[in-house]
C-alpha positions in Angstrom: 169.9 116.7 70.3 167.8 118.9 67.9 166.5 121.1 70.7 170.0 121.4 72.1 171.4 122.4 68.7 168.9 125.2 68.5 169.5 126.1 72.2 165.9 125.4 73.4 165.1 123.6 76.6 163.1 120.4 75.9 159.5 120.8 77.0 158.1 117.3 76.6 155.0 115.6 78.0 154.0 111.9 77.6 150.5 110.7 77.8 150.1 106.9 78.0 146.9 106.0 76.3 147.3 102.2 76.4 150.2 99.8 77.0 151.1 100.2 73.3 150.1 103.8 72.6 151.9 106.9 73.9 151.2 110.5 72.8 154.2 112.8 72.9 153.6 116.5 73.3 156.4 119.0 72.8 156.5 122.8 73.0 159.1 125.2 71.8 159.1 128.0 74.3 160.9 131.3 73.4 160.6 135.1 73.6 158.8 136.2 70.4 160.1 139.8 71.1 163.7 138.7 70.4 164.6 139.2 66.8 165.2 136.0 64.9 163.6 133.7 67.5 160.5 132.9 65.4 162.7 131.7 62.6 165.0 129.7 64.9 161.9 128.1 66.5 160.4 127.1 63.1 163.7 125.6 62.0 163.8 123.6 65.2 160.2 122.5 64.7 160.7 121.6 61.1 163.8 119.5 61.8 162.2 117.8 64.7 159.0 117.0 62.7 161.2 115.6 59.8 163.2 113.4 62.2 160.1 112.0 63.8 158.3 111.3 60.6 161.4 109.7 59.1 161.5 107.4 62.1 157.8 106.4 61.6 156.2 108.6 64.2 153.4 110.4 62.4 151.8 113.4 64.0 148.1 113.3 64.7 147.8 117.0 64.7 149.7 119.8 62.9 149.6 123.5 62.7 148.6 125.0 59.3 152.2 125.9 58.6 153.1 122.2 58.5 150.3 120.6 56.5 152.7 119.9 53.6 155.1 118.1 55.9 153.2 114.9 56.2 154.8 112.0 54.3 152.8 110.5 51.4 150.3 107.8 52.1 151.5 104.2 51.7 148.2 102.5 51.7 144.6 103.1 50.6 144.0 105.7 53.3 144.4 108.6 50.8 141.8 107.2 48.5 139.4 106.7 51.5 139.9 110.3 52.6 139.5 111.6 49.1 136.2 109.7 48.7 134.9 110.9 52.1 135.9 114.5 51.3 134.2 114.5 47.9 131.1 113.0 49.3 130.8 115.0 52.5 132.3 118.3 51.4 132.3 118.6 47.6 132.6 122.4 47.6 135.6 122.3 50.0 133.8 124.5 52.6 134.9 122.7 55.8 138.4 123.8 56.9 139.6 124.7 53.4 143.3 124.3 53.0 143.7 122.4 56.3 144.6 118.8 56.3 144.5 119.2 52.6 145.9 115.9 51.2 145.0 116.8 47.6 148.7 117.4 46.7 149.2 113.6 47.1 145.9 112.8 45.5 146.9 114.6 42.3 150.1 112.5 42.2 148.7 109.2 43.3 145.2 109.3 41.9 145.0 110.6 38.3 141.5 112.0 38.4 141.3 115.7 39.4 139.8 116.5 42.8 
């Protein structure tokens, strides 16, 4: 329904990893030369991402424009990632700003990163 509302044809691929694990790949295909299409595609992307994460389907990969769209951690995963990041990359050299979960860390874990 989301793709239809934004007038995009669904372009979906499923990759069955195991009997209980399926990867879903979607693409929003459009003509970037048409004025307003980039914005419409991003709105469709954002609404689709929000609907899937609300339903519990968490992306394993995001573009840099969507790094802040991940839901907050609900377990100790955030603390583990923070500990690994501080130990392996204390100067924030590797992929700075990407997969940057520090926004939650500052809220959940009082010590500054």
